[in-house]
C-alpha positions in Angstrom: 0.0 0.0 0.0 2.8 2.4 1.0 4.6 1.6 -2.3 1.4 2.3 -4.3 1.0 5.7 -2.6 4.6 6.5 -3.4 4.1 5.7 -7.1 0.9 7.8 -7.2 2.7 10.7 -5.6 5.6 10.4 -8.1 3.2 10.4 -11.0 1.2 13.3 -9.6 4.5 15.2 -9.1 5.7 14.5 -12.6 2.3 15.5 -14.1 2.4 18.7 -12.1 6.0 19.5 -13.1 5.2 19.0 -16.8 2.0 21.0 -16.6 3.8 23.9 -15.0 6.9 23.8 -17.3 6.8 26.3 -20.2 6.6 23.6 -22.8 3.8 25.3 -24.7 4.9 26.1 -28.2 3.4 29.5 -27.9 5.6 30.6 -25.0 8.0 33.2 -26.4 11.2 34.3 -24.7 12.1 37.9 -24.4 14.8 37.5 -27.1 12.3 36.0 -29.6 9.7 38.7 -28.7 12.4 41.4 -29.4 13.1 39.8 -32.8 9.4 39.9 -33.7 9.1 43.6 -32.7 12.3 44.5 -34.5 11.2 42.5 -37.6 7.9 44.4 -37.7 9.7 47.7 -37.3 12.3 47.0 -40.0 9.7 45.7 -42.4 7.5 48.8 -41.8 10.5 51.1 -42.5 11.4 49.3 -45.7 7.8 49.4 -46.9 7.8 53.2 -46.3 11.1 53.5 -48.1 9.6 51.5 -51.0 6.5 53.7 -51.1 8.7 56.8 -51.4 10.6 55.1 -54.3 7.3 54.3 -56.1 6.3 58.0 -56.1 9.7 59.7 -56.4 12.0 57.5 -58.4 13.2 59.0 -61.7 13.7 55.6 -63.5 11.3 52.7 -64.1 13.8 50.3 -62.7 14.0 52.0 -59.3 10.2 52.5 -59.3 9.7 48.8 -60.0 12.2 47.9 -57.2 10.2 50.1 -54.8 7.1 48.2 -55.8 8.8 44.9 -55.2 9.8 46.1 -51.7 6.2 46.9 -51.0 4.9 43.6 -52.4 7.4 41.6 -50.4 6.9 43.7 -47.3 3.1 43.1 -47.5 3.7 39.4 -47.5 6.1 39.6 -44.6 3.6 41.8 -42.7 0.9 39.2 -43.2 3.1 36.4 -42.0 4.3 38.4 -39.0 0.7 39.3 -38.1 -0.2 35.6 -38.2 2.8 34.7 -36.0 2.0 37.5 -33.6 -1.6 36.3 -33.3 -0.6 32.6 -33.0 1.9 33.3 -30.3 -0.4 35.8 -28.4 2.1 38.7 -28.8 1.3 42.3 -29.0 2.0 44.1 -32.2 4.4 47.0 -31.8 3.0 50.5 -32.0 3.1 51.3 -35.7 2.1 54.9 -35.1 5.6 55.5 -33.7 7.0 54.3 -37.1 5.2 56.8 -39.3 8.1 59.3 -39.3 11.6 57.8 -39.5 14.7 59.9 -40.3 15.5 57.7 -43.3 12.1 58.3 -44.9 12.1 62.0 -44.1 15.6 62.3 -45.7 14.4 60.6 -48.8 11.3 62.8 -49.0 13.6 65.9 -49.0 16.2 64.5 -51.4 16.5 66.5 -54.6 15.1 64.6 -57.7 18.6 64.5 -59.3 20.0 62.4 -56.5 17.0 60.6 -55.3 17.6 57.2 -57.0 21.2 56.8 -55.6 20.1 58.0 -52.2 17.2 55.6 -52.1 19.3 52.7 -53.1 22.0 53.5 -50.5 19.3 53.8 -47.9 17.7 50.5 -48.7 21.1 48.8 -48.9 22.0 50.0 -45.4 18.5 49.0 -44.2 18.7 45.5 -45.7 22.1 44.9 -44.1 20.6 45.7 -40.7 17.6 43.5 -41.4 19.7 40.6 -42.6 21.8 40.8 -39.4 18.6 40.8 -37.3 17.3 37.7 -39.1 20.6 35.9 -39.1 20.9 36.5 -35.4 17.4 35.0 -34.9 18.4 31.9 -36.9 21.6 31.5 -34.8 20.3 32.4 -31.3 16.5 32.3 -31.3 14.8 29.9 -29.0 11.5 29.5 -30.7 11.9 26.9 -33.5 9.0 28.3 -35.6 10.4 31.9 -35.5 13.9 30.6 -36.3 12.6 28.6 -39.2 10.5 31.6 -40.5 13.5 33.9 -40.2 15.7 31.4 -42.1 13.1 31.2 -44.9 13.2 34.9 -45.4 17.0 35.2 -45.7 17.1 34.3 -49.4 14.6 37.0 -50.2 16.3 39.6 -48.1 19.7 38.8 -49.7 18.1 38.9 -53.2 16.7 42.4 -52.5 20.1 43.6 -51.2 21.9 42.2 -54.2 19.4 43.8 -56.6 19.7 47.2 -54.9 23.5 46.9 -55.1 23.4 46.0 -58.8 21.0 48.8 -59.7 23.2 51.3 -57.7 26.3 50.1 -59.4 24.8 50.8 -62.9 23.9 54.4 -61.8 27.4 55.5 -60.7 
């Protein structure tokens, strides 16, 4: 009888330990949460930069590239929103992102130098974004977020390379 009670207590103890352990796939660490917030902010910035290019670019190639940034950014936004909802996170305040120095600078850039300045801005931004995503792949704890970040790396690299190629033809 005593042995049976001991076994029951062990099983109850294990069940309690497992039910209290954060094994839920939706539990997100502070590092992973910071990645999501930063990814939303970087994506929002790049979409704003792309929007400025769509309206101010002086060549079709740069205008099309701005449209590509917007289209890809919209896809990333949708995926991030779904991830945020699934993981019960809070979306960062997008109102705070409406005026960024990079966007303001592009809006005030003279037409003659807009294309090169836009490309330089998006190249710098893409490098920061790539580092953010690569760091998530290396150090993130949430497997789903790591996998998603990894799946976006080829697209981000492709956009960086395209911007560098277009800028090289303009100098």
